[in-house]
N, C-alpha and C positions, 0 to 999 in steps of 0.2 A: 444302610448307612446314611443316605440322603435323608429318609424319612426321620431318622433319629435326630439328625441337626434340626429339621424343621420343627419336629415335636418340642425339642428342647428350647428353640426360639419362641414358639407360641407360649409354652409354659412360662418362659421368662417375662414375656410381655403382660401375660394374665397376672403374673405376681406383681409386676409394677403397677398396673391398673388398680388391682385391689388394694395395694399399699396406698396409692394416691386417694381412693375413694374413702378409705378409712381415715386418712389424714385429714380429709376435707370435713368429714363428720365430726372429728374431735375439734377441728378449728371452729365449725358452726356451733357446737355446744359451749365452746369457751367464750365465743363473742356473745351468746346469749347470756352466759352468766354475768358478762360485764354490763349488760344493759340493766340488771336488776338495780333498783333505786333510782333510775332515770326518771324524770318528770315527763308526764304525758299531758298534753294540752287538751286532747279531745274529750276526755272524761274524768270524773272524779273516782268512780268506782265502776268497774265492768271488764270488758274484754276488747282487745284490739286483735283483730284477726287479719293477717296478711296472706293472701292468696293470689292465684293466677287462674285465669279461665282455662288455660292449657294444661294445668296441672292435674294428673290423674289422681293423686293423694288429696288434692283440694276438693276434687268432686266427691271423694268418698267421705271427706270431713263435713260436707254440706249439711247433711241431716243432723250432725252432732251440733254444729253451729245454730241451726234452727231451733234445736231443743234448747240450747243455752239462752236464746233470745227471749224465752218465755219468762226467765228469771232475772237476766241482767241486761243492761245496755250493751250491745255488740257493736263496735265500730269496724266495719269491713274496709280493708285497704287492698285495692288491686295494684299489685306491683307493676304492672304493665301500663298504668295510667301515668302521666306525667306527675301528678301531685303523689300518687302512691309510690313511684320510684324514688322521688326525693325523700319522702318520709321514711321509706326502708333504708335508704342510704344513710340518711341522718342517724338513724337508731342503730344501723349495722346488722339489719336483717339480711341474710344471705340465702335463705332457702324458704320454700313454700311447701306446705302451710307452716306458718309460724304463729302462734298463739300468745299474746302478752296478757297476763293476768294483772289487773290494775286495783289497788286500793289506796285511799287517800291521795290520788292524783300521781301516784308512783308505781312503777312496775315491780311486782313482788315475785313474779315467776315468768320464765320463758319456756314455752314448750314447742319443740320442733317435731314436725311429722304429724301423722293422723293420731287424734286423741280421742278418747271416749268422753262423752258429755258427762257421765256420772263422775268420772275422775276429776274433772275440771270443776264441777258442782261442789264436790267435797273439798277441794283445794279453796275455793272462794268462801265457803261457809266456815271452814274451820281455821283458814290462814295457815294450813298445814303445808307450807311451800319450802 
């Protein structure tokens, strides 16, 4: 009987944590969509990449960013630097890695999480955002 109550409590806590994680992901994507159309001072065309040295996903994304640097200008923004933190805050970046695709000085697409370089290249070439 005692174990049944404990298991129910653990299940309830896991359910709440899962719901909150999903809600946060939805919120991050919603904020990303609001960034589309915003002006970017750093470059006219290219990629703005928000990352953190401590982020495991950012470490996996590093080789993809290096591949993208062969074709486009990539502005790297470390969110733990004072300037990077302010820039992320101003745009509403809430997660790392976040990749902004920029054309004509404006954000055309916001990608959150690890992305393949090929996918980003296709989006940049075709404007298929």
